[in-house]
N, C-alpha and C positions, 0 to 999 in steps of 0.2 A: 337350133336351139337344144342346148342339153338339158334333157328332163327325166334323166334315168331316178332309179329309187334312190341311189347314192346320192345324186346332185340334191333329190327334194330333201333328203335327210340333213345335207349340209345346209339347206336354205332355213329349213324349221331349227336348226341348232341356230343359226345367227340370229334368227329371230328372237329368239329365248335367250340369248347373251343378257347377264343381269348389269345394271349401272351401278357402279362402284359406290355411288352414294346413296342408293336405296337399298340394294341387293335383291330387285326385283327386276324383270323386263321392261323396256320401255317401248311403248308402240312406234312402229317405223313409219313416222310420218313423213319422212322425207321421200318417200316413193313407194313403199310395200303395205300401205294400211288402208282402211276402208276409206276414209275421205280423197284418198288418191284417186280412187277410182271414180269418182264424180269430176275431179280436176282433168281427168285423161279423156272424159266424155265430152266436157265443156271445151277442151282444146280441139277434139276431133270433129265438134260442130261449129269451129271456127269462130268462136268467143273468145276474146282477149280478156283477161281478168283486169280490173281498176286499180292502177297502182296505189289508190287511197284505199283499197281492201283487198290485198292481195289473196288471192287462193292458196291452199298447199299445191307443191307441185303435184305433177301428172305420176303415173304409175312409172316406176323404172323401166329403161328401154327393153329389157328381157321381159316383161310383164305386158306392154302396152301391146294391145291386141291391133291398133291403128297402126304402129310402127310410126309413129311421127305424122301420118298423113290426115286427109278428111276423110271423115265416114262416107260412104257411098249411099247409105239411106239412113232410116230410123236406127237409133240406138235404145235398145231394152235393158234397163239396169233391174236386173230381178234379185230381190232380198227374200233368201227363205230363213226365217226367224228361227235360230237356236239350231243352226248346222254348223258342227265342228268341222274343222279340217279332218283329223285322223277318222273318225268315223267314216266321213266320205271316202277316204283314201282307203280303208281296209275294206270298204265294200267290193261286190263282185257283180259281174251281170247275172249270175246265178241268183244273188241276193234281189236283183232289181235295179243296182247302181249302172245306168249306162256306160258301155266301154267309152263312148266318146267324152263323156266327161271326165273318167278317170286319164284318159289320154293327154286331156289339157289342163289338169288340175295342176295349180300352184298354191302355195301358202302365201298368206298375207296375214297382218294383224288386224284384230279391231282396234278401238279406241278405250279409254280408260275413262269411268268405270265401263266394263264390258255388259252394257244392258241397253235396251232397246229404245229406250229415252234419248239417251247419250248417242249412240250409234246413229240412229235415223236423222239427228240433228247434223250430225257430222257429213252423212251421207247428201242431205239435200241443201247443205251450205259448202261444201268442199273445205270445210275448215276443222279444226281440232278443238275438242272441249273447251280448252282453256280461253280460247277467242270468242265461241258462242257463247260459253257460260252456262249451258245445259250439263249438268254435271251429276246427274243422278236421278231414279225413280222419285225417291224423297228429296226435296232441294229446298234449303233457306232462301228466300226471297226478301231481302233488305226493304224493297220499296213497298211491299206490302205488309211486313213486320210479321212473317209467318213461315212456318214448315209446309210445303205443299206438295201433293201427289200429283207429278206433272202430267201423268196420262189422263188426271182426272180434273187437272185445273183448278184443283179445290184445296182448301187448308186440310192438313190432316185433322182425321175425325170428322170432318163435315160429310154426310154422306150424299147431298146433292153434287152432280158434276158440275164443273165451269162456274162454280161459286166467285173465282177471281176473275172472270171475264167480263166485268161490266161495261157501261159504256167508254169509257176511258182506257179499256184493254185493247192492246194491241200485240202482233206478234214481239215487237221491239220490247216489251215489257219483259220479256224473258229473255229471249236470245239476242245477242249484241251485234249480228251480223246479219245481212241479208241472205236470202235464198237465193241459189243460182238461177232460180225461177225470176228473180228479181235483177237478175243481171244479164239478161238478154237471151235465155234459152228458154224457148217456145216447149214446154214440158205438159205430159198428163199424167197425172197418178192413177194407178189402177189398184184399187184395195177394197178392203171390206164396206158392205153398205153401212156397218153399224158405226164404222169412224168417221163418216160422213159430217161434215159441219160442226165437230168437236172443236174445243179451242186449241187443243194439243194440234190437231190435225190443221188447223187454220195457222198456226204458227210454222208447223213443218214444211206445209207445201204452198205458202204465201205466193201468189204470183201463179200457180199452176191451176190448170184444171183437173176435176177430179171426177172418175168414172168408179162407181162402186159394183161390186159382183157380191154373188151369195153364195154359191157352190162353184167347186172344181170345174164343172162343165160351164158355167156361167163366165168364169176366170178365162178360160180358153174362148169362150164367146166372143168376149168383150175385147180380148187381146186382139184375136184377128180382125173383129169390127174396125179397132182402132189403125191396125196397120193395114188395111185393106181401103182405108180413105183415099182419096184420089191427091191429097196432099197431108200425109200422115203426120203426127207429132214429130217433131224432131228427135225428142227425148220422152223415154216412157219408163216410169218408176213404176215397177209391179212390186206386190209385197204380198207373202204367202206365210201364213202364222200357223199352220195346224200343227207343224214338228214342235214348235216350242210349246204348244199348249199341251200335247200328250206327254212331252219330256217332264213339264211340272207335275202333272198329275201323276204318272206313272214312273218317272225317272229317265234317265238318257240310257237308251238299249240300243244296240248295232240295229235290231230288227225294225225301229221306228226311222230311224235315219233310210234305211234300206226301202222302206214301204214309200215316205215321202220323196224320197229323190224319184221313185219310180211314177209316183204320183204327178209330180212336176215335170216329168219329162214327158207323161201323157198330157199333159196339158200344152205344152210346147209342141208336141207332135200334132195335136187336135188344133192349135192356131196355124201351124204350117199348112196344114191340109187346106184352108181355107184362104190361101193366098196362091198369086201365080208365081212361078219358078224364079222370075226376076225377083220381085219382091222379098220374097224369104231370102234368097240369096245375098240380096244388098242390105240386109237386118242384120245388125250386130247383136248379140246377146253379151253381157256380163252377168252372171250368175254369181252371188257372194253372200255373206251373211254379217249378222251384227254379233252374235257370240255363239259359242257353244254351251255346254251344261257340265256341271258334275253333280254327283249324288248326294243327298241329304237325308235327314230324317228328324222328327221331333226331338229324336233323343240327342242331337248334336246342335240343337238351336241353342244359342247363347242369347237369353232373355234378359236383355239391359233393364227392362221394366222392373224384374223381379230382385234387381241387386240396387238395394237402398244406398249402400256405399259406393257406387259408380252413380247412379241416377240423381242423387241429391248435389252432385259437384256438376251437373251438366246446366247449361245456360238454355238449351233448348232440346228437344228430343234428336237422337243421332238421325243424320241424314244419309243420303246415298243410297246403298244397295244391300242385301243381304251379305255379301260376299265381299264388300268393299264399303265400310262405314265412314262415315267423316263426324268428329264429336268435337263440339264446343264446350269449354270449360265456362263457368262462371269466373267474375272477375278474381284474380289473385288465386285460382286453384289448378292454374294448368299444371303445377308440379304433382300435384294430390291425384288429379285425374290420370295422368300417366300412369302414375304408381299403382292405382286401384286398378285400371285395365291390366297392368303388366302382372298383377296378382290373379286375375280370374280369368284371363283368355288362356286358350288350349295352347300347349306347345306347338311352335312352328308359326305362332302368329308374328306380325308384325306391325310396329306403330311408329308412322312415319311424321315428323312434324311437316304440316301443311307448305311452309315455304320450301322447305328441302325436297319434298314432292314436285311442287311448281318448277323450281329451278334445275331438277333433273330431267325435266321434259315428260313427266306421266301423262300431263294434259295438253302437250304440245308447246311449240314455240310462240315467243309472242308477236304481235302485240295482245295482251290479255284482255278479256273482259274486265270493265273497272271494279265489279264487285266479285271479281274470282276469288279471292281470298276469305272476303266476308261470307260469303254462300259458302265455303268450304269449312271454315272453323279452324281450329286447333291441330287436328290429328286426322290423319288417314289411317284407319285401321284395316289390316289384311288379317282374315284367318283361313287356316288351311282345309280343305275338304277333309271331311265330309260336314264340316262345322257352317253355320250361317248365324247371322245376327239377327236379332228381331227387338223390335220394341211396340208393345200395344198400349194403345191410347186407353186410361182408364175409362170403364164403361163399354168397351168396343167388345164385341162377340169375337168368339174364337173362332177360326175359320174351320170351317166343316171337315175340308179335304186338307192333308198336311201337303205340302210339295216334297215332291221325292226329287225334284232336279231345280237347280238353283244356278245361278252365274253373276257376273258382277265383278269378279275378282280377276286374279291375273296369272292364274294356274294355266297352263297349256291346253288344256280341254276348252277354256272358257275364250283363252286368247288369241290363239292362231284359228284363222276361219280360212273357207278356202274362195279361190278366185278361179272360175272358169270361164272363159272367152272364147267365144267364136262365132261364126255365121248361125242364123237359124236353121240354117239346113244341115249344119254341121252337128248342131246340139239337140235336134229335134229326133 
């Protein structure tokens, strides 16, 4: 398999080819994107998707670590939140990036928008955003008549978490497709204690067991425990969030990527030491990410709530993410909203009609969620880094710490993510 620097450059170039209708890249949902990783795991575990609810195809042949065969043992899909492809590629063993990772490093795309709520839902369902319908950190939910913060599953401006998750709430209230755990995959999720039981977690991992951890040492201990079981879970979804957190606080910097790569490698090595050699050799690890990050600061925030000439034309607060916003116009005001945005957004922005973006495949192939267009609105707005879109609800407090790293858009640093696949013995 050719994986020279020149061939990797060509792979990245192909992933970044722009669509003629939108002028931006389209996620490679055909076999080189994040949800294809889950499809490959499903196939390697011997599960066939239902024709009624088809999955995306598996990874392209040259990326598939299983080479079309059944997995020999457990499969661990390890998602490192905020890990971009290029920062990992540029790292060296002296920096703390394991040589074994770089030797197996291949580029794939995230989904759109490049944000955690959307990407994790795509990974846990093996479906693109257009099918599952989770299309942003903030999202309009027609059935509830409100803009919700999906991680908190509460209306925008409501401080209490899970305010929408009443007795009638179910994962299907938000996502339009079942998880792979509801399609016959026996799976366990290894993630933070603090996320256990939230409505978003219940939607995201519906049908899976949940094991919480508190620290890096606890993560390694829990992972080894799961893999040591006489009958370990066929699939383990593991989630590490510290790189994303520090980049939001301090900005995306190569030393953070190197530090966290070394940290995760140490976790894998500690887990491997808790296993017999045969079990470690039969365990396949697919390490990937939901997005990278680009730098920003408050000086480059586009505060829509401070622009009455835009805000008064909106049917509801902007949704989506800081780097990719979705705007809905009041009845009869679509053209005026487009003009007002065009005048006030920085050079290099793009305003895409929602139907054009959907038709161009930005959200994946059909069949689409029945509320997709309604959830999105009229326009997809992309801003160039270091700009970001903000909208503060009246009365809401200003954040104590400004974000110095953001994501959600479709620039290379956000959009191209790593895939590192191999046996646990190879990657630890």
